[in-house]
PQR file of N, CA, C, O and H, with PARSE charges and radii, in Angstrom:
ATOM      1  N   MET A   1      46.013  39.866-130.377 -0.4000 1.5000
ATOM      2  CA  MET A   1      44.981  40.843-130.016 -0.0000 2.0000
ATOM      3  C   MET A   1      43.694  40.131-129.588  0.5500 1.7000
ATOM      4  O   MET A   1      42.982  40.605-128.703 -0.5500 1.4000
ATOM      5  N   ASP A   2      43.404  39.000-130.216 -0.4000 1.5000
ATOM      6  CA  ASP A   2      42.200  38.246-129.852 -0.0000 2.0000
ATOM      7  C   ASP A   2      42.224  37.826-128.388  0.5500 1.7000
ATOM      8  O   ASP A   2      41.217  37.919-127.685 -0.5500 1.4000
ATOM      9  H   ASP A   2      43.982  38.615-130.935  0.4000 1.0000
ATOM     10  N   LYS A   3      43.389  37.362-127.938 -0.4000 1.5000
ATOM     11  CA  LYS A   3      43.494  36.918-126.548 -0.0000 2.0000
ATOM     12  C   LYS A   3      43.196  38.055-125.587  0.5500 1.7000
ATOM     13  O   LYS A   3      42.533  37.861-124.568 -0.5500 1.4000
ATOM     14  H   LYS A   3      44.207  37.287-128.509  0.4000 1.0000
ATOM     15  N   ALA A   4      43.685  39.238-125.914 -0.4000 1.5000
ATOM     16  CA  ALA A   4      43.449  40.398-125.047 -0.0000 2.0000
ATOM     17  C   ALA A   4      41.962  40.714-124.970  0.5500 1.7000
ATOM     18  O   ALA A   4      41.438  40.980-123.887 -0.5500 1.4000
ATOM     19  H   ALA A   4      44.223  39.396-126.741  0.4000 1.0000
ATOM     20  N   SER A   5      41.282  40.687-126.104 -0.4000 1.5000
ATOM     21  CA  SER A   5      39.850  41.007-126.071 -0.0000 2.0000
ATOM     22  C   SER A   5      39.052  39.894-125.394  0.5500 1.7000
ATOM     23  O   SER A   5      38.045  40.164-124.740 -0.5500 1.4000
ATOM     24  H   SER A   5      41.707  40.472-126.983  0.4000 1.0000
ATOM     25  N   ASP A   6      39.497  38.645-125.547 -0.4000 1.5000
ATOM     26  CA  ASP A   6      38.843  37.539-124.838 -0.0000 2.0000
ATOM     27  C   ASP A   6      38.974  37.724-123.332  0.5500 1.7000
ATOM     28  O   ASP A   6      38.014  37.535-122.585 -0.5500 1.4000
ATOM     29  H   ASP A   6      40.315  38.426-126.078  0.4000 1.0000
ATOM     30  N   ALA A   7      40.170  38.093-122.898 -0.4000 1.5000
ATOM     31  CA  ALA A   7      40.414  38.291-121.473 -0.0000 2.0000
ATOM     32  C   ALA A   7      39.560  39.437-120.943  0.5500 1.7000
ATOM     33  O   ALA A   7      38.994  39.349-119.854 -0.5500 1.4000
ATOM     34  H   ALA A   7      40.950  38.246-123.504  0.4000 1.0000
ATOM     35  N   ALA A   8      39.473  40.504-121.715 -0.4000 1.5000
ATOM     36  CA  ALA A   8      38.661  41.648-121.305 -0.0000 2.0000
ATOM     37  C   ALA A   8      37.195  41.242-121.200  0.5500 1.7000
ATOM     38  O   ALA A   8      36.505  41.642-120.262 -0.5500 1.4000
ATOM     39  H   ALA A   8      39.933  40.576-122.600  0.4000 1.0000
ATOM     40  N   GLN A   9      36.724  40.460-122.143 -0.4000 1.5000
ATOM     41  CA  GLN A   9      35.330  40.008-122.134 -0.0000 2.0000
ATOM     42  C   GLN A   9      35.066  39.126-120.915  0.5500 1.7000
ATOM     43  O   GLN A   9      34.037  39.266-120.254 -0.5500 1.4000
ATOM     44  H   GLN A   9      37.285  40.135-122.904  0.4000 1.0000
ATOM     45  N   SER A  10      36.003  38.212-120.617 -0.4000 1.5000
ATOM     46  CA  SER A  10      35.846  37.331-119.460 -0.0000 2.0000
ATOM     47  C   SER A  10      35.787  38.138-118.172  0.5500 1.7000
ATOM     48  O   SER A  10      34.956  37.881-117.300 -0.5500 1.4000
ATOM     49  H   SER A  10      36.839  38.099-121.153  0.4000 1.0000
ATOM     50  N   ALA A  11      36.674  39.108-118.064 -0.4000 1.5000
ATOM     51  CA  ALA A  11      36.713  39.948-116.867 -0.0000 2.0000
ATOM     52  C   ALA A  11      35.398  40.696-116.716  0.5500 1.7000
ATOM     53  O   ALA A  11      34.852  40.794-115.617 -0.5500 1.4000
ATOM     54  H   ALA A  11      37.349  39.317-118.772  0.4000 1.0000
ATOM     55  N   LYS A  12      34.899  41.218-117.816 -0.4000 1.5000
ATOM     56  CA  LYS A  12      33.639  41.961-117.796 -0.0000 2.0000
ATOM     57  C   LYS A  12      32.505  41.059-117.315  0.5500 1.7000
ATOM     58  O   LYS A  12      31.684  41.468-116.493 -0.5500 1.4000
ATOM     59  H   LYS A  12      35.343  41.138-118.709  0.4000 1.0000
ATOM     60  N   GLU A  13      32.465  39.841-117.825 -0.4000 1.5000
ATOM     61  CA  GLU A  13      31.404  38.911-117.437 -0.0000 2.0000
ATOM     62  C   GLU A  13      31.523  38.528-115.966  0.5500 1.7000
ATOM     63  O   GLU A  13      30.512  38.407-115.275 -0.5500 1.4000
ATOM     64  H   GLU A  13      33.132  39.509-118.493  0.4000 1.0000
ATOM     65  N   SER A  14      32.742  38.338-115.486 -0.4000 1.5000
ATOM     66  CA  SER A  14      32.947  38.003-114.077 -0.0000 2.0000
ATOM     67  C   SER A  14      32.452  39.124-113.186  0.5500 1.7000
ATOM     68  O   SER A  14      31.787  38.879-112.179 -0.5500 1.4000
ATOM     69  H   SER A  14      33.563  38.437-116.048  0.4000 1.0000
ATOM     70  N   ILE A  15      32.776  40.358-113.554 -0.4000 1.5000
ATOM     71  CA  ILE A  15      32.353  41.519-112.771 -0.0000 2.0000
ATOM     72  C   ILE A  15      30.833  41.614-112.760  0.5500 1.7000
ATOM     73  O   ILE A  15      30.234  41.889-111.721 -0.5500 1.4000
ATOM     74  H   ILE A  15      33.317  40.557-114.372  0.4000 1.0000
ATOM     75  N   GLN A  16      30.213  41.391-113.903 -0.4000 1.5000
ATOM     76  CA  GLN A  16      28.752  41.457-113.971 -0.0000 2.0000
ATOM     77  C   GLN A  16      28.121  40.365-113.113  0.5500 1.7000
ATOM     78  O   GLN A  16      27.138  40.618-112.416 -0.5500 1.4000
ATOM     79  H   GLN A  16      30.700  41.168-114.747  0.4000 1.0000
ATOM     80  N   ALA A  17      28.676  39.154-113.155 -0.4000 1.5000
ATOM     81  CA  ALA A  17      28.143  38.061-112.355 -0.0000 2.0000
ATOM     82  C   ALA A  17      28.282  38.389-110.871  0.5500 1.7000
ATOM     83  O   ALA A  17      27.368  38.138-110.086 -0.5500 1.4000
ATOM     84  H   ALA A  17      29.475  38.949-113.721  0.4000 1.0000
ATOM     85  N   GLY A  18      29.420  38.946-110.492 -0.4000 1.5000
ATOM     86  CA  GLY A  18      29.635  39.342-109.105 -0.0000 2.0000
ATOM     87  C   GLY A  18      28.631  40.390-108.676  0.5500 1.7000
ATOM     88  O   GLY A  18      28.110  40.340-107.561 -0.5500 1.4000
ATOM     89  H   GLY A  18      30.163  39.150-111.129  0.4000 1.0000
ATOM     90  N   GLY A  19      28.361  41.330-109.547 -0.4000 1.5000
ATOM     91  CA  GLY A  19      27.383  42.373-109.246 -0.0000 2.0000
ATOM     92  C   GLY A  19      25.997  41.789-109.022  0.5500 1.7000
ATOM     93  O   GLY A  19      25.259  42.239-108.146 -0.5500 1.4000
ATOM     94  H   GLY A  19      28.784  41.370-110.452  0.4000 1.0000
ATOM     95  N   GLN A  20      25.650  40.791-109.813 -0.4000 1.5000
ATOM     96  CA  GLN A  20      24.344  40.146-109.657 -0.0000 2.0000
ATOM     97  C   GLN A  20      24.247  39.463-108.296  0.5500 1.7000
ATOM     98  O   GLN A  20      23.207  39.530-107.641 -0.5500 1.4000
ATOM     99  H   GLN A  20      26.249  40.425-110.525  0.4000 1.0000
ATOM    100  N   GLN A  21      25.332  38.802-107.866 -0.4000 1.5000
ATOM    101  CA  GLN A  21      25.331  38.129-106.568 -0.0000 2.0000
ATOM    102  C   GLN A  21      25.168  39.124-105.440  0.5500 1.7000
ATOM    103  O   GLN A  21      24.400  38.895-104.506 -0.5500 1.4000
ATOM    104  H   GLN A  21      26.176  38.747-108.398  0.4000 1.0000
ATOM    105  N   VAL A  22      25.886  40.223-105.527 -0.4000 1.5000
ATOM    106  CA  VAL A  22      25.799  41.250-104.495 -0.0000 2.0000
ATOM    107  C   VAL A  22      24.376  41.792-104.424  0.5500 1.7000
ATOM    108  O   VAL A  22      23.824  41.982-103.340 -0.5500 1.4000
ATOM    109  H   VAL A  22      26.510  40.409-106.286  0.4000 1.0000
ATOM    110  N   LYS A  23      23.793  42.037-105.586 -0.4000 1.5000
ATOM    111  CA  LYS A  23      22.413  42.549-105.635 -0.0000 2.0000
ATOM    112  C   LYS A  23      21.450  41.561-104.997  0.5500 1.7000
ATOM    113  O   LYS A  23      20.576  41.952-104.223 -0.5500 1.4000
ATOM    114  H   LYS A  23      24.241  41.883-106.467  0.4000 1.0000
ATOM    115  N   ALA A  24      21.609  40.279-105.320 -0.4000 1.5000
ATOM    116  CA  ALA A  24      20.718  39.258-104.775 -0.0000 2.0000
ATOM    117  C   ALA A  24      20.858  39.174-103.258  0.5500 1.7000
ATOM    118  O   ALA A  24      19.861  39.047-102.548 -0.5500 1.4000
ATOM    119  H   ALA A  24      22.319  39.962-105.949  0.4000 1.0000
ATOM    120  N   LYS A  25      22.094  39.244-102.758 -0.4000 1.5000
ATOM    121  CA  LYS A  25      22.326  39.206-101.308 -0.0000 2.0000
ATOM    122  C   LYS A  25      21.709  40.414-100.631  0.5500 1.7000
ATOM    123  O   LYS A  25      21.084  40.287 -99.578 -0.5500 1.4000
ATOM    124  H   LYS A  25      22.904  39.347-103.335  0.4000 1.0000
ATOM    125  N   ALA A  26      21.878  41.579-101.226 -0.4000 1.5000
ATOM    126  CA  ALA A  26      21.303  42.801-100.658 -0.0000 2.0000
ATOM    127  C   ALA A  26      19.785  42.690-100.625  0.5500 1.7000
ATOM    128  O   ALA A  26      19.158  43.068 -99.635 -0.5500 1.4000
ATOM    129  H   ALA A  26      22.386  41.682-102.082  0.4000 1.0000
ATOM    130  N   GLN A  27      19.194  42.180-101.688 -0.4000 1.5000
ATOM    131  CA  GLN A  27      17.742  42.018-101.743 -0.0000 2.0000
ATOM    132  C   GLN A  27      17.288  41.040-100.663  0.5500 1.7000
ATOM    133  O   GLN A  27      16.265  41.258-100.014 -0.5500 1.4000
ATOM    134  H   GLN A  27      19.703  41.873-102.492  0.4000 1.0000
ATOM    135  N   GLY A  28      18.045  39.967-100.472 -0.4000 1.5000
ATOM    136  CA  GLY A  28      17.720  38.989 -99.436 -0.0000 2.0000
ATOM    137  C   GLY A  28      17.760  39.622 -98.051  0.5500 1.7000
ATOM    138  O   GLY A  28      16.903  39.341 -97.214 -0.5500 1.4000
ATOM    139  H   GLY A  28      18.876  39.789-100.999  0.4000 1.0000
ATOM    140  N   ALA A  29      18.747  40.471 -97.809 -0.4000 1.5000
ATOM    141  CA  ALA A  29      18.867  41.151 -96.519 -0.0000 2.0000
ATOM    142  C   ALA A  29      17.686  42.083 -96.300  0.5500 1.7000
ATOM    143  O   ALA A  29      17.134  42.146 -95.201 -0.5500 1.4000
ATOM    144  H   ALA A  29      19.443  40.699 -98.490  0.4000 1.0000
ATOM    145  N   VAL A  30      17.300  42.803 -97.337 -0.4000 1.5000
ATOM    146  CA  VAL A  30      16.138  43.700 -97.244 -0.0000 2.0000
ATOM    147  C   VAL A  30      14.881  42.894 -96.932  0.5500 1.7000
ATOM    148  O   VAL A  30      14.088  43.285 -96.075 -0.5500 1.4000
ATOM    149  H   VAL A  30      17.749  42.753 -98.230  0.4000 1.0000
ATOM    150  N   ASP A  31      14.699  41.780 -97.620 -0.4000 1.5000
ATOM    151  CA  ASP A  31      13.523  40.943 -97.378 -0.0000 2.0000
ATOM    152  C   ASP A  31      13.520  40.405 -95.949  0.5500 1.7000
ATOM    153  O   ASP A  31      12.473  40.370 -95.302 -0.5500 1.4000
ATOM    154  H   ASP A  31      15.343  41.463 -98.316  0.4000 1.0000
ATOM    155  N   ALA A  32      14.681  39.987 -95.456 -0.4000 1.5000
ATOM    156  CA  ALA A  32      14.775  39.474 -94.090 -0.0000 2.0000
ATOM    157  C   ALA A  32      14.406  40.557 -93.085  0.5500 1.7000
ATOM    158  O   ALA A  32      13.698  40.297 -92.112 -0.5500 1.4000
ATOM    159  H   ALA A  32      15.531  40.015 -95.982  0.4000 1.0000
ATOM    160  N   LEU A  33      14.886  41.764 -93.324 -0.4000 1.5000
ATOM    161  CA  LEU A  33      14.551  42.889 -92.443 -0.0000 2.0000
ATOM    162  C   LEU A  33      13.054  43.163 -92.456  0.5500 1.7000
ATOM    163  O   LEU A  33      12.447  43.386 -91.409 -0.5500 1.4000
ATOM    164  H   LEU A  33      15.462  41.976 -94.114  0.4000 1.0000
ATOM    165  N   LYS A  34      12.467  43.146 -93.640 -0.4000 1.5000
ATOM    166  CA  LYS A  34      11.023  43.380 -93.752 -0.0000 2.0000
ATOM    167  C   LYS A  34      10.260  42.310 -92.982  0.5500 1.7000
ATOM    168  O   LYS A  34       9.294  42.622 -92.285 -0.5500 1.4000
ATOM    169  H   LYS A  34      12.960  42.966 -94.490  0.4000 1.0000
ATOM    170  N   ASP A  35      10.683  41.052 -93.098 -0.4000 1.5000
ATOM    171  CA  ASP A  35      10.029  39.966 -92.364 -0.0000 2.0000
ATOM    172  C   ASP A  35      10.150  40.202 -90.862  0.5500 1.7000
ATOM    173  O   ASP A  35       9.182  40.030 -90.121 -0.5500 1.4000
ATOM    174  H   ASP A  35      11.468  40.799 -93.664  0.4000 1.0000
ATOM    175  N   ALA A  36      11.331  40.592 -90.420 -0.4000 1.5000
ATOM    176  CA  ALA A  36      11.590  40.786 -88.997 -0.0000 2.0000
ATOM    177  C   ALA A  36      10.750  41.927 -88.422  0.5500 1.7000
ATOM    178  O   ALA A  36      10.300  41.855 -87.279 -0.5500 1.4000
ATOM    179  H   ALA A  36      12.118  40.732 -91.022  0.4000 1.0000
ATOM    180  N   THR A  37      10.542  42.972 -89.211 -0.4000 1.5000
ATOM    181  CA  THR A  37       9.797  44.128 -88.709 -0.0000 2.0000
ATOM    182  C   THR A  37       8.312  44.037 -89.049  0.5500 1.7000
ATOM    183  O   THR A  37       7.519  44.870 -88.609 -0.5500 1.4000
ATOM    184  H   THR A  37      10.908  43.031 -90.140  0.4000 1.0000
ATOM    185  N   GLY A  38       7.939  43.032 -89.826 -0.4000 1.5000
ATOM    186  CA  GLY A  38       6.539  42.845 -90.160 -0.0000 2.0000
ATOM    187  C   GLY A  38       6.031  43.755 -91.256  0.5500 1.7000
ATOM    188  O   GLY A  38       4.822  43.835 -91.471 -0.5500 1.4000
ATOM    189  H   GLY A  38       8.583  42.355 -90.183  0.4000 1.0000
ATOM    190  N   THR A  39       6.917  44.444 -91.955 -0.4000 1.5000
ATOM    191  CA  THR A  39       6.480  45.296 -93.071 -0.0000 2.0000
ATOM    192  C   THR A  39       6.667  44.548 -94.372  0.5500 1.7000
ATOM    193  O   THR A  39       7.701  43.917 -94.591 -0.5500 1.4000
ATOM    194  H   THR A  39       7.900  44.379 -91.781  0.4000 1.0000
ATOM    195  N   LYS A  40       5.679  44.616 -95.226 -0.4000 1.5000
ATOM    196  CA  LYS A  40       5.795  43.958 -96.529 -0.0000 2.0000
ATOM    197  C   LYS A  40       5.613  44.985 -97.625  0.5500 1.7000
ATOM    198  O   LYS A  40       5.673  44.645 -98.806 -0.5500 1.4000
ATOM    199  H   LYS A  40       4.839  45.129 -95.048  0.4000 1.0000
TER
END
């Protein structure tokens, strides 16, 4: 049972890390657009 919960925890952490990367990329794209259009 421990292995199953460890695997679930690892999967959860991977998903959260992936979500953080996506958020950071989206924020970077928004910032680039703002720079391009001159709005801050």
